[in-house]
N, CA, C and O atoms as a Tripos MOL2 file, in Angstrom:
@<TRIPOS>MOLECULE
protein
  288   287    72     0     0
PROTEIN
NO_CHARGES

@<TRIPOS>ATOM
      1 N         -62.0530   42.1410  118.9880 N.3       1 MET1
      2 CA        -63.3370   42.3450  119.7800 C.3       1 MET1
      3 C         -64.1300   40.9970  119.8400 C.2       1 MET1
      4 O         -64.7100   40.6080  120.8530 O.2       1 MET1
      5 N         -64.0930   40.3120  118.6240 N.am      2 GLY2
      6 CA        -64.7130   39.1270  118.4540 C.3       2 GLY2
      7 C         -64.2000   38.0550  119.3200 C.2       2 GLY2
      8 O         -64.9410   37.3210  119.9730 O.2       2 GLY2
      9 N         -62.8380   37.9740  119.3110 N.am      3 ALA3
     10 CA        -62.1050   37.0550  120.1310 C.3       3 ALA3
     11 C         -62.5820   37.2140  121.7190 C.2       3 ALA3
     12 O         -62.7090   36.1920  122.3940 O.2       3 ALA3
     13 N         -62.8040   38.3260  122.2100 N.am      4 LEU4
     14 CA        -63.1460   38.6480  123.4500 C.3       4 LEU4
     15 C         -64.5530   38.0510  123.7770 C.2       4 LEU4
     16 O         -64.7590   37.4250  124.8170 O.2       4 LEU4
     17 N         -65.4960   38.2780  122.8410 N.am      5 ALA5
     18 CA        -66.7530   37.6450  122.8470 C.3       5 ALA5
     19 C         -66.7950   36.1230  122.9400 C.2       5 ALA5
     20 O         -67.5560   35.5340  123.7080 O.2       5 ALA5
     21 N         -65.8820   35.4800  122.0660 N.am      6 VAL6
     22 CA        -65.8880   34.1370  122.0870 C.3       6 VAL6
     23 C         -65.1370   33.6100  123.3920 C.2       6 VAL6
     24 O         -65.5060   32.5550  123.9070 O.2       6 VAL6
     25 N         -64.1810   34.2800  123.8720 N.am      7 TRP7
     26 CA        -63.5920   33.8970  125.0670 C.3       7 TRP7
     27 C         -64.6220   33.9980  126.2540 C.2       7 TRP7
     28 O         -64.7130   33.0680  127.0540 O.2       7 TRP7
     29 N         -65.3950   35.1230  126.3650 N.am      8 ARG8
     30 CA        -66.5020   35.0950  127.3760 C.3       8 ARG8
     31 C         -67.6170   34.1200  127.2370 C.2       8 ARG8
     32 O         -68.2440   33.7060  128.2130 O.2       8 ARG8
     33 N         -67.8560   33.7560  126.0070 N.am      9 TRP9
     34 CA        -68.9820   32.7100  125.7100 C.3       9 TRP9
     35 C         -68.3860   31.4400  126.2510 C.2       9 TRP9
     36 O         -69.0850   30.6480  126.8830 O.2       9 TRP9
     37 N         -67.1130   31.2290  126.0190 N.am     10 VAL10
     38 CA        -66.5420   29.7780  126.3640 C.3      10 VAL10
     39 C         -66.5070   29.8580  127.8580 C.2      10 VAL10
     40 O         -66.9280   28.8520  128.4280 O.2      10 VAL10
     41 N         -66.1080   30.8080  128.5850 N.am     11 ARG11
     42 CA        -65.8780   30.8380  130.0030 C.3      11 ARG11
     43 C         -67.1130   30.9970  130.7310 C.2      11 ARG11
     44 O         -67.1150   31.0120  131.9620 O.2      11 ARG11
     45 N         -68.2520   31.1260  129.9850 N.am     12 ARG12
     46 CA        -69.5390   31.3980  130.7050 C.3      12 ARG12
     47 C         -69.9560   30.3330  131.7760 C.2      12 ARG12
     48 O         -69.7460   29.1420  131.5420 O.2      12 ARG12
     49 N         -70.4980   30.7070  132.8580 N.am     13 LYS13
     50 CA        -70.9070   29.7690  133.8310 C.3      13 LYS13
     51 C         -72.1900   29.1470  133.4830 C.2      13 LYS13
     52 O         -73.0840   29.8250  132.9750 O.2      13 LYS13
     53 N         -72.3510   27.7340  133.7610 N.am     14 PRO14
     54 CA        -73.5320   27.1860  133.4100 C.3      14 PRO14
     55 C         -74.7330   27.7100  134.2680 C.2      14 PRO14
     56 O         -74.4880   28.1160  135.4040 O.2      14 PRO14
     57 N         -75.9350   27.7240  133.8210 N.am     15 ALA15
     58 CA        -77.1170   28.0460  134.4910 C.3      15 ALA15
     59 C         -77.3090   27.3020  135.7360 C.2      15 ALA15
     60 O         -77.0840   26.0980  135.6120 O.2      15 ALA15
     61 N         -77.6420   27.6660  136.8290 N.am     16 HIS16
     62 CA        -77.9200   27.0210  137.9800 C.3      16 HIS16
     63 C         -79.4310   26.5610  137.8790 C.2      16 HIS16
     64 O         -80.3080   27.2280  137.3310 O.2      16 HIS16
     65 N         -79.6020   25.4250  138.4360 N.am     17 ALA17
     66 CA        -80.9330   24.7910  138.5530 C.3      17 ALA17
     67 C         -81.6490   25.6350  139.6760 C.2      17 ALA17
     68 O         -81.0140   26.0420  140.6490 O.2      17 ALA17
     69 N         -82.8850   25.8640  139.5220 N.am     18 PRO18
     70 CA        -83.5960   26.6010  140.6150 C.3      18 PRO18
     71 C         -83.6070   25.9090  141.9130 C.2      18 PRO18
     72 O         -83.7800   24.6910  141.9560 O.2      18 PRO18
     73 N         -83.4200   26.6680  143.0530 N.am     19 ALA19
     74 CA        -83.4410   26.0550  144.2270 C.3      19 ALA19
     75 C         -84.7550   25.4670  144.6190 C.2      19 ALA19
     76 O         -85.7140   26.0160  144.0770 O.2      19 ALA19
     77 N         -85.0250   24.5080  145.4080 N.am     20 PRO20
     78 CA        -86.0770   23.8470  145.7140 C.3      20 PRO20
     79 C         -87.0370   24.9310  146.6620 C.2      20 PRO20
     80 O         -86.5090   25.6720  147.4920 O.2      20 PRO20
     81 N         -88.3690   24.9120  146.4370 N.am     21 ASP21
     82 CA        -89.1730   25.7500  147.2460 C.3      21 ASP21
     83 C         -89.1350   25.3880  148.6230 C.2      21 ASP21
     84 O         -89.4540   24.2580  148.9930 O.2      21 ASP21
     85 N         -88.7270   26.3730  149.4780 N.am     22 PRO22
     86 CA        -88.7690   26.1560  151.0070 C.3      22 PRO22
     87 C         -90.1800   25.5980  151.4970 C.2      22 PRO22
     88 O         -90.2150   24.7770  152.4140 O.2      22 PRO22
     89 N         -91.2280   26.0050  150.9370 N.am     23 ALA23
     90 CA        -92.5160   25.7300  151.4540 C.3      23 ALA23
     91 C         -92.8030   24.1170  151.2880 C.2      23 ALA23
     92 O         -93.4040   23.4100  152.0980 O.2      23 ALA23
     93 N         -92.2280   23.7180  150.0500 N.am     24 ASP24
     94 CA        -92.4430   22.1670  149.7290 C.3      24 ASP24
     95 C         -91.6810   21.3940  150.8130 C.2      24 ASP24
     96 O         -92.1150   20.3740  151.3490 O.2      24 ASP24
     97 N         -90.4100   22.0210  151.1060 N.am     25 THR25
     98 CA        -89.4360   21.2180  152.2130 C.3      25 THR25
     99 C         -90.1400   21.2590  153.4200 C.2      25 THR25
    100 O         -90.2200   20.2220  154.0790 O.2      25 THR25
    101 N         -90.6990   22.3600  153.8420 N.am     26 LEU26
    102 CA        -91.4160   22.4860  155.1720 C.3      26 LEU26
    103 C         -92.6210   21.4650  155.2410 C.2      26 LEU26
    104 O         -92.8300   20.7720  156.2360 O.2      26 LEU26
    105 N         -93.4350   21.4310  154.0370 N.am     27 ARG27
    106 CA        -94.5690   20.5140  153.9900 C.3      27 ARG27
    107 C         -94.1060   19.1140  154.1100 C.2      27 ARG27
    108 O         -94.7720   18.3140  154.7660 O.2      27 ARG27
    109 N         -92.9860   18.7550  153.5080 N.am     28 ALA28
    110 CA        -92.6710   17.4040  153.6200 C.3      28 ALA28
    111 C         -92.0870   17.0480  155.0020 C.2      28 ALA28
    112 O         -92.1820   15.8800  155.3810 O.2      28 ALA28
    113 N         -91.5360   17.8970  155.7190 N.am     29 LYS29
    114 CA        -91.0410   17.6960  157.1580 C.3      29 LYS29
    115 C         -92.4590   17.5130  157.9780 C.2      29 LYS29
    116 O         -92.6180   16.5850  158.7720 O.2      29 LYS29
    117 N         -93.4580   18.4890  157.7020 N.am     30 LEU30
    118 CA        -94.6240   18.3380  158.4970 C.3      30 LEU30
    119 C         -95.2100   17.0610  158.3500 C.2      30 LEU30
    120 O         -95.6040   16.4360  159.3350 O.2      30 LEU30
    121 N         -95.3030   16.5990  157.1350 N.am     31 ASP31
    122 CA        -95.9010   15.1670  156.8150 C.3      31 ASP31
    123 C         -95.2970   14.1640  157.5330 C.2      31 ASP31
    124 O         -95.9670   13.3340  158.1480 O.2      31 ASP31
    125 N         -94.0220   14.1590  157.5140 N.am     32 GLU32
    126 CA        -93.1070   13.2620  158.3430 C.3      32 GLU32
    127 C         -93.5040   13.1740  159.6430 C.2      32 GLU32
    128 O         -93.8960   12.1070  160.1160 O.2      32 GLU32
    129 N         -93.4360   14.3370  160.3650 N.am     33 SER33
    130 CA        -93.7780   14.4720  161.8650 C.3      33 SER33
    131 C         -95.1450   14.0810  162.1710 C.2      33 SER33
    132 O         -95.4100   13.5500  163.2500 O.2      33 SER33
    133 N         -96.0590   14.3190  161.2550 N.am     34 ARG34
    134 CA        -97.5130   13.8960  161.5180 C.3      34 ARG34
    135 C         -97.6310   12.3140  161.5360 C.2      34 ARG34
    136 O         -98.3260   11.6970  162.3430 O.2      34 ARG34
    137 N         -96.7790   11.6840  160.4350 N.am     35 ALA35
    138 CA        -96.7150   10.2960  160.3240 C.3      35 ALA35
    139 C         -96.1440    9.6190  161.5320 C.2      35 ALA35
    140 O         -96.5400    8.5280  161.9420 O.2      35 ALA35
    141 N         -95.2160   10.3090  162.0600 N.am     36 ALA36
    142 CA        -94.4150    9.7890  163.2530 C.3      36 ALA36
    143 C         -95.3310    9.8590  164.5710 C.2      36 ALA36
    144 O         -95.3240    9.0030  165.4560 O.2      36 ALA36
    145 N         -96.0990   10.9900  164.5540 N.am     37 ALA37
    146 CA        -97.0030   11.1800  165.7890 C.3      37 ALA37
    147 C         -97.9720   10.1090  165.5850 C.2      37 ALA37
    148 O         -98.1920    9.3520  166.5300 O.2      37 ALA37
    149 N         -98.5670    9.9490  164.5010 N.am     38 ALA38
    150 CA        -99.6440    8.9500  164.4060 C.3      38 ALA38
    151 C         -99.1210    7.5210  164.7370 C.2      38 ALA38
    152 O         -99.9530    6.7620  165.2350 O.2      38 ALA38
    153 N         -97.9670    7.0850  164.5490 N.am     39 GLU39
    154 CA        -97.4690    5.8440  164.8310 C.3      39 GLU39
    155 C         -96.9350    5.7980  166.3760 C.2      39 GLU39
    156 O         -96.5340    4.7400  166.8590 O.2      39 GLU39
    157 N         -96.9520    6.7080  166.9280 N.am     40 ARG40
    158 CA        -96.5530    6.8350  168.4240 C.3      40 ARG40
    159 C         -97.6730    6.0390  169.2080 C.2      40 ARG40
    160 O         -98.8780    6.2380  169.0510 O.2      40 ARG40
    161 N         -97.0760    5.0400  170.1420 N.am     41 ASP41
    162 CA        -97.9110    4.2310  170.8030 C.3      41 ASP41
    163 C         -98.4240    4.9570  172.1230 C.2      41 ASP41
    164 O         -99.5580    4.7520  172.5560 O.2      41 ASP41
    165 N         -97.5230    5.8170  172.7340 N.am     42 GLU42
    166 CA        -97.9920    6.3980  173.9940 C.3      42 GLU42
    167 C         -98.7840    7.5810  173.6360 C.2      42 GLU42
    168 O         -98.5450    8.2860  172.6550 O.2      42 GLU42
    169 N         -99.8370    7.7870  174.5610 N.am     43 PRO43
    170 CA       -100.8160    9.0320  174.4150 C.3      43 PRO43
    171 C        -100.0640   10.3300  174.6540 C.2      43 PRO43
    172 O         -99.1230   10.3710  175.4460 O.2      43 PRO43
    173 N        -100.4580   11.3410  174.0030 N.am     44 VAL44
    174 CA        -99.8610   12.5110  174.4020 C.3      44 VAL44
    175 C        -100.3230   13.1050  175.7100 C.2      44 VAL44
    176 O        -101.5170   13.2060  175.9940 O.2      44 VAL44
    177 N         -99.3370   13.4940  176.4990 N.am     45 GLU45
    178 CA        -99.6660   14.0070  177.8210 C.3      45 GLU45
    179 C        -100.1920   15.3400  177.8080 C.2      45 GLU45
    180 O         -99.9310   16.0790  176.8600 O.2      45 GLU45
    181 N        -101.0020   15.7730  178.8900 N.am     46 GLU46
    182 CA       -101.6530   17.0930  178.8200 C.3      46 GLU46
    183 C        -100.6520   18.0840  178.9370 C.2      46 GLU46
    184 O        -100.8940   19.1670  178.4050 O.2      46 GLU46
    185 N         -99.5420   17.9270  179.5440 N.am     47 ALA47
    186 CA        -98.5690   18.9410  179.8110 C.3      47 ALA47
    187 C         -97.8790   19.2080  178.4200 C.2      47 ALA47
    188 O         -97.4680   20.3380  178.1540 O.2      47 ALA47
    189 N         -97.7700   18.2930  177.6450 N.am     48 GLU48
    190 CA        -97.2330   18.5430  176.2260 C.3      48 GLU48
    191 C         -98.0100   19.4980  175.5370 C.2      48 GLU48
    192 O         -97.4580   20.3420  174.8300 O.2      48 GLU48
    193 N         -99.2680   19.4510  175.6740 N.am     49 LEU49
    194 CA       -100.1770   20.4110  174.9780 C.3      49 LEU49
    195 C        -100.2760   21.7110  175.4910 C.2      49 LEU49
    196 O        -100.6820   22.5800  174.7190 O.2      49 LEU49
    197 N         -99.9700   22.0340  176.7060 N.am     50 ASP50
    198 CA       -100.0600   23.2250  177.3940 C.3      50 ASP50
    199 C         -98.6930   23.9190  177.3470 C.2      50 ASP50
    200 O         -97.6900   23.5150  177.9340 O.2      50 ASP50
    201 N         -98.7820   25.0850  176.5280 N.am     51 PRO51
    202 CA        -97.3340   25.7580  176.4100 C.3      51 PRO51
    203 C         -96.9420   26.5080  177.7350 C.2      51 PRO51
    204 O         -95.7770   26.8210  177.9780 O.2      51 PRO51
    205 N         -97.8810   26.7450  178.4840 N.am     52 ASP52
    206 CA        -97.5420   27.5680  179.7540 C.3      52 ASP52
    207 C         -96.8860   26.4590  180.7830 C.2      52 ASP52
    208 O         -95.8850   26.7040  181.4560 O.2      52 ASP52
    209 N         -97.5000   25.3690  180.8040 N.am     53 ALA53
    210 CA        -96.8100   24.2440  181.7120 C.3      53 ALA53
    211 C         -95.4070   23.8930  181.0250 C.2      53 ALA53
    212 O         -94.4500   23.7280  181.7830 O.2      53 ALA53
    213 N         -95.2370   23.7810  179.7980 N.am     54 ARG54
    214 CA        -93.9580   23.4580  179.3370 C.3      54 ARG54
    215 C         -92.9200   24.5350  179.5460 C.2      54 ARG54
    216 O         -91.7460   24.2800  179.8140 O.2      54 ARG54
    217 N         -93.4240   25.7740  179.4060 N.am     55 ARG55
    218 CA        -92.5140   26.9190  179.7750 C.3      55 ARG55
    219 C         -92.1780   27.0240  181.2060 C.2      55 ARG55
    220 O         -91.0240   27.2900  181.5430 O.2      55 ARG55
    221 N         -93.0960   26.8340  182.0520 N.am     56 ARG56
    222 CA        -92.6740   26.7950  183.4360 C.3      56 ARG56
    223 C         -91.6840   25.6540  183.7820 C.2      56 ARG56
    224 O         -90.7990   25.8270  184.6200 O.2      56 ARG56
    225 N         -91.8520   24.4790  183.1190 N.am     57 SER57
    226 CA        -90.8980   23.3690  183.4120 C.3      57 SER57
    227 C         -89.6610   23.7950  182.8270 C.2      57 SER57
    228 O         -88.6910   23.6710  183.5750 O.2      57 SER57
    229 N         -89.4490   24.2380  181.7480 N.am     58 VAL58
    230 CA        -88.0730   24.5770  181.1730 C.3      58 VAL58
    231 C         -87.3600   25.6400  182.1680 C.2      58 VAL58
    232 O         -86.1780   25.4960  182.4810 O.2      58 VAL58
    233 N         -88.1170   26.6700  182.6270 N.am     59 HIS59
    234 CA        -87.5810   27.6420  183.5880 C.3      59 HIS59
    235 C         -87.1640   26.9400  184.8850 C.2      59 HIS59
    236 O         -86.0590   27.0540  185.4160 O.2      59 HIS59
    237 N         -88.0460   26.3040  185.2630 N.am     60 GLU60
    238 CA        -87.5350   25.3780  186.4940 C.3      60 GLU60
    239 C         -86.2720   24.7010  186.3480 C.2      60 GLU60
    240 O         -85.3340   24.8960  187.1210 O.2      60 GLU60
    241 N         -86.2310   23.8880  185.3440 N.am     61 GLN61
    242 CA        -84.9270   23.0860  184.9300 C.3      61 GLN61
    243 C         -83.6900   23.9850  184.7770 C.2      61 GLN61
    244 O         -82.5760   23.6640  185.1890 O.2      61 GLN61
    245 N         -83.9670   25.0940  184.1740 N.am     62 ALA62
    246 CA        -82.8050   26.1420  183.8420 C.3      62 ALA62
    247 C         -82.3770   26.6990  185.3430 C.2      62 ALA62
    248 O         -81.2040   26.7860  185.7070 O.2      62 ALA62
    249 N         -83.4530   27.0380  186.1050 N.am     63 ARG63
    250 CA        -82.9810   27.6590  187.4360 C.3      63 ARG63
    251 C         -82.3830   26.5670  188.2160 C.2      63 ARG63
    252 O         -81.5030   26.9250  189.0000 O.2      63 ARG63
    253 N         -82.6540   25.3570  188.1780 N.am     64 ALA64
    254 CA        -81.9510   24.3570  188.9640 C.3      64 ALA64
    255 C         -80.6970   24.1980  188.4630 C.2      64 ALA64
    256 O         -79.8400   23.9540  189.3120 O.2      64 ALA64
    257 N         -80.2990   24.2710  187.2070 N.am     65 ARG65
    258 CA        -79.0090   24.0730  186.5860 C.3      65 ARG65
    259 C         -78.1550   25.1280  186.9910 C.2      65 ARG65
    260 O         -77.0050   24.8920  187.3600 O.2      65 ARG65
    261 N         -78.6590   26.3540  186.9480 N.am     66 LEU66
    262 CA        -77.7890   27.6010  187.3990 C.3      66 LEU66
    263 C         -77.6010   27.5240  188.8390 C.2      66 LEU66
    264 O         -76.5300   27.9360  189.2850 O.2      66 LEU66
    265 N         -78.5230   27.0340  189.6780 N.am     67 ASP67
    266 CA        -78.1450   26.7960  191.0530 C.3      67 ASP67
    267 C         -77.1400   25.8320  191.2280 C.2      67 ASP67
    268 O         -76.2790   26.0120  192.0890 O.2      67 ASP67
    269 N         -77.1390   24.7600  190.4690 N.am     68 ASP68
    270 CA        -76.0660   23.7500  190.5700 C.3      68 ASP68
    271 C         -74.5250   24.3770  190.1970 C.2      68 ASP68
    272 O         -73.4990   24.0940  190.8150 O.2      68 ASP68
    273 N         -74.6110   25.2010  189.1540 N.am     69 LEU69
    274 CA        -73.2920   25.9180  188.6440 C.3      69 LEU69
    275 C         -72.9350   26.8990  189.6810 C.2      69 LEU69
    276 O         -71.7380   27.0610  189.9160 O.2      69 LEU69
    277 N         -73.8340   27.5930  190.3480 N.am     70 GLN70
    278 CA        -73.3980   28.5290  191.2780 C.3      70 GLN70
    279 C         -72.9490   27.8580  192.6010 C.2      70 GLN70
    280 O         -72.2210   28.5070  193.3520 O.2      70 GLN70
    281 N         -73.2950   26.7260  192.9050 N.am     71 ASP71
    282 CA        -72.9090   26.0890  194.1990 C.3      71 ASP71
    283 C         -71.3980   25.4130  193.9780 C.2      71 ASP71
    284 O         -70.6770   25.1280  194.9340 O.2      71 ASP71
    285 N         -71.0710   25.2270  192.7740 N.am     72 THR72
    286 CA        -69.6640   24.5690  192.6630 C.3      72 THR72
    287 C         -68.7110   25.6710  192.5330 C.2      72 THR72
    288 O         -67.5070   25.4380  192.4270 O.2      72 THR72
@<TRIPOS>BOND
     1     1     2 1
     2     2     3 1
     3     3     4 2
     4     3     5 am
     5     5     6 1
     6     6     7 1
     7     7     8 2
     8     7     9 am
     9     9    10 1
    10    10    11 1
    11    11    12 2
    12    11    13 am
    13    13    14 1
    14    14    15 1
    15    15    16 2
    16    15    17 am
    17    17    18 1
    18    18    19 1
    19    19    20 2
    20    19    21 am
    21    21    22 1
    22    22    23 1
    23    23    24 2
    24    23    25 am
    25    25    26 1
    26    26    27 1
    27    27    28 2
    28    27    29 am
    29    29    30 1
    30    30    31 1
    31    31    32 2
    32    31    33 am
    33    33    34 1
    34    34    35 1
    35    35    36 2
    36    35    37 am
    37    37    38 1
    38    38    39 1
    39    39    40 2
    40    39    41 am
    41    41    42 1
    42    42    43 1
    43    43    44 2
    44    43    45 am
    45    45    46 1
    46    46    47 1
    47    47    48 2
    48    47    49 am
    49    49    50 1
    50    50    51 1
    51    51    52 2
    52    51    53 am
    53    53    54 1
    54    54    55 1
    55    55    56 2
    56    55    57 am
    57    57    58 1
    58    58    59 1
    59    59    60 2
    60    59    61 am
    61    61    62 1
    62    62    63 1
    63    63    64 2
    64    63    65 am
    65    65    66 1
    66    66    67 1
    67    67    68 2
    68    67    69 am
    69    69    70 1
    70    70    71 1
    71    71    72 2
    72    71    73 am
    73    73    74 1
    74    74    75 1
    75    75    76 2
    76    75    77 am
    77    77    78 1
    78    78    79 1
    79    79    80 2
    80    79    81 am
    81    81    82 1
    82    82    83 1
    83    83    84 2
    84    83    85 am
    85    85    86 1
    86    86    87 1
    87    87    88 2
    88    87    89 am
    89    89    90 1
    90    90    91 1
    91    91    92 2
    92    91    93 am
    93    93    94 1
    94    94    95 1
    95    95    96 2
    96    95    97 am
    97    97    98 1
    98    98    99 1
    99    99   100 2
   100    99   101 am
   101   101   102 1
   102   102   103 1
   103   103   104 2
   104   103   105 am
   105   105   106 1
   106   106   107 1
   107   107   108 2
   108   107   109 am
   109   109   110 1
   110   110   111 1
   111   111   112 2
   112   111   113 am
   113   113   114 1
   114   114   115 1
   115   115   116 2
   116   115   117 am
   117   117   118 1
   118   118   119 1
   119   119   120 2
   120   119   121 am
   121   121   122 1
   122   122   123 1
   123   123   124 2
   124   123   125 am
   125   125   126 1
   126   126   127 1
   127   127   128 2
   128   127   129 am
   129   129   130 1
   130   130   131 1
   131   131   132 2
   132   131   133 am
   133   133   134 1
   134   134   135 1
   135   135   136 2
   136   135   137 am
   137   137   138 1
   138   138   139 1
   139   139   140 2
   140   139   141 am
   141   141   142 1
   142   142   143 1
   143   143   144 2
   144   143   145 am
   145   145   146 1
   146   146   147 1
   147   147   148 2
   148   147   149 am
   149   149   150 1
   150   150   151 1
   151   151   152 2
   152   151   153 am
   153   153   154 1
   154   154   155 1
   155   155   156 2
   156   155   157 am
   157   157   158 1
   158   158   159 1
   159   159   160 2
   160   159   161 am
   161   161   162 1
   162   162   163 1
   163   163   164 2
   164   163   165 am
   165   165   166 1
   166   166   167 1
   167   167   168 2
   168   167   169 am
   169   169   170 1
   170   170   171 1
   171   171   172 2
   172   171   173 am
   173   173   174 1
   174   174   175 1
   175   175   176 2
   176   175   177 am
   177   177   178 1
   178   178   179 1
   179   179   180 2
   180   179   181 am
   181   181   182 1
   182   182   183 1
   183   183   184 2
   184   183   185 am
   185   185   186 1
   186   186   187 1
   187   187   188 2
   188   187   189 am
   189   189   190 1
   190   190   191 1
   191   191   192 2
   192   191   193 am
   193   193   194 1
   194   194   195 1
   195   195   196 2
   196   195   197 am
   197   197   198 1
   198   198   199 1
   199   199   200 2
   200   199   201 am
   201   201   202 1
   202   202   203 1
   203   203   204 2
   204   203   205 am
   205   205   206 1
   206   206   207 1
   207   207   208 2
   208   207   209 am
   209   209   210 1
   210   210   211 1
   211   211   212 2
   212   211   213 am
   213   213   214 1
   214   214   215 1
   215   215   216 2
   216   215   217 am
   217   217   218 1
   218   218   219 1
   219   219   220 2
   220   219   221 am
   221   221   222 1
   222   222   223 1
   223   223   224 2
   224   223   225 am
   225   225   226 1
   226   226   227 1
   227   227   228 2
   228   227   229 am
   229   229   230 1
   230   230   231 1
   231   231   232 2
   232   231   233 am
   233   233   234 1
   234   234   235 1
   235   235   236 2
   236   235   237 am
   237   237   238 1
   238   238   239 1
   239   239   240 2
   240   239   241 am
   241   241   242 1
   242   242   243 1
   243   243   244 2
   244   243   245 am
   245   245   246 1
   246   246   247 1
   247   247   248 2
   248   247   249 am
   249   249   250 1
   250   250   251 1
   251   251   252 2
   252   251   253 am
   253   253   254 1
   254   254   255 1
   255   255   256 2
   256   255   257 am
   257   257   258 1
   258   258   259 1
   259   259   260 2
   260   259   261 am
   261   261   262 1
   262   262   263 1
   263   263   264 2
   264   263   265 am
   265   265   266 1
   266   266   267 1
   267   267   268 2
   268   267   269 am
   269   269   270 1
   270   270   271 1
   271   271   272 2
   272   271   273 am
   273   273   274 1
   274   274   275 1
   275   275   276 2
   276   275   277 am
   277   277   278 1
   278   278   279 1
   279   279   280 2
   280   279   281 am
   281   281   282 1
   282   282   283 1
   283   283   284 2
   284   283   285 am
   285   285   286 1
   286   286   287 1
   287   287   288 2
@<TRIPOS>SUBSTRUCTURE
     1 MET1         2 RESIDUE 1 A MET
     2 GLY2         6 RESIDUE 1 A GLY
     3 ALA3        10 RESIDUE 1 A ALA
     4 LEU4        14 RESIDUE 1 A LEU
     5 ALA5        18 RESIDUE 1 A ALA
     6 VAL6        22 RESIDUE 1 A VAL
     7 TRP7        26 RESIDUE 1 A TRP
     8 ARG8        30 RESIDUE 1 A ARG
     9 TRP9        34 RESIDUE 1 A TRP
    10 VAL10       38 RESIDUE 1 A VAL
    11 ARG11       42 RESIDUE 1 A ARG
    12 ARG12       46 RESIDUE 1 A ARG
    13 LYS13       50 RESIDUE 1 A LYS
    14 PRO14       54 RESIDUE 1 A PRO
    15 ALA15       58 RESIDUE 1 A ALA
    16 HIS16       62 RESIDUE 1 A HIS
    17 ALA17       66 RESIDUE 1 A ALA
    18 PRO18       70 RESIDUE 1 A PRO
    19 ALA19       74 RESIDUE 1 A ALA
    20 PRO20       78 RESIDUE 1 A PRO
    21 ASP21       82 RESIDUE 1 A ASP
    22 PRO22       86 RESIDUE 1 A PRO
    23 ALA23       90 RESIDUE 1 A ALA
    24 ASP24       94 RESIDUE 1 A ASP
    25 THR25       98 RESIDUE 1 A THR
    26 LEU26      102 RESIDUE 1 A LEU
    27 ARG27      106 RESIDUE 1 A ARG
    28 ALA28      110 RESIDUE 1 A ALA
    29 LYS29      114 RESIDUE 1 A LYS
    30 LEU30      118 RESIDUE 1 A LEU
    31 ASP31      122 RESIDUE 1 A ASP
    32 GLU32      126 RESIDUE 1 A GLU
    33 SER33      130 RESIDUE 1 A SER
    34 ARG34      134 RESIDUE 1 A ARG
    35 ALA35      138 RESIDUE 1 A ALA
    36 ALA36      142 RESIDUE 1 A ALA
    37 ALA37      146 RESIDUE 1 A ALA
    38 ALA38      150 RESIDUE 1 A ALA
    39 GLU39      154 RESIDUE 1 A GLU
    40 ARG40      158 RESIDUE 1 A ARG
    41 ASP41      162 RESIDUE 1 A ASP
    42 GLU42      166 RESIDUE 1 A GLU
    43 PRO43      170 RESIDUE 1 A PRO
    44 VAL44      174 RESIDUE 1 A VAL
    45 GLU45      178 RESIDUE 1 A GLU
    46 GLU46      182 RESIDUE 1 A GLU
    47 ALA47      186 RESIDUE 1 A ALA
    48 GLU48      190 RESIDUE 1 A GLU
    49 LEU49      194 RESIDUE 1 A LEU
    50 ASP50      198 RESIDUE 1 A ASP
    51 PRO51      202 RESIDUE 1 A PRO
    52 ASP52      206 RESIDUE 1 A ASP
    53 ALA53      210 RESIDUE 1 A ALA
    54 ARG54      214 RESIDUE 1 A ARG
    55 ARG55      218 RESIDUE 1 A ARG
    56 ARG56      222 RESIDUE 1 A ARG
    57 SER57      226 RESIDUE 1 A SER
    58 VAL58      230 RESIDUE 1 A VAL
    59 HIS59      234 RESIDUE 1 A HIS
    60 GLU60      238 RESIDUE 1 A GLU
    61 GLN61      242 RESIDUE 1 A GLN
    62 ALA62      246 RESIDUE 1 A ALA
    63 ARG63      250 RESIDUE 1 A ARG
    64 ALA64      254 RESIDUE 1 A ALA
    65 ARG65      258 RESIDUE 1 A ARG
    66 LEU66      262 RESIDUE 1 A LEU
    67 ASP67      266 RESIDUE 1 A ASP
    68 ASP68      270 RESIDUE 1 A ASP
    69 LEU69      274 RESIDUE 1 A LEU
    70 GLN70      278 RESIDUE 1 A GLN
    71 ASP71      282 RESIDUE 1 A ASP
    72 THR72      286 RESIDUE 1 A THR
């Protein structure tokens, strides 16, 4: 019985390091994107701020691509 306990103790897996906090990772990415936005020379267009305009634009592009695919 003692040999089995020693064998299990020797074969024991090392403790894993705790995983990084996902919130800290997201905060770091947010800080990077804010820094990149601050360095950007060109002003932000009004259409980039309006989600409805962006959505319409994406749908128009998708419809145009579908029409191109259906024509071929």
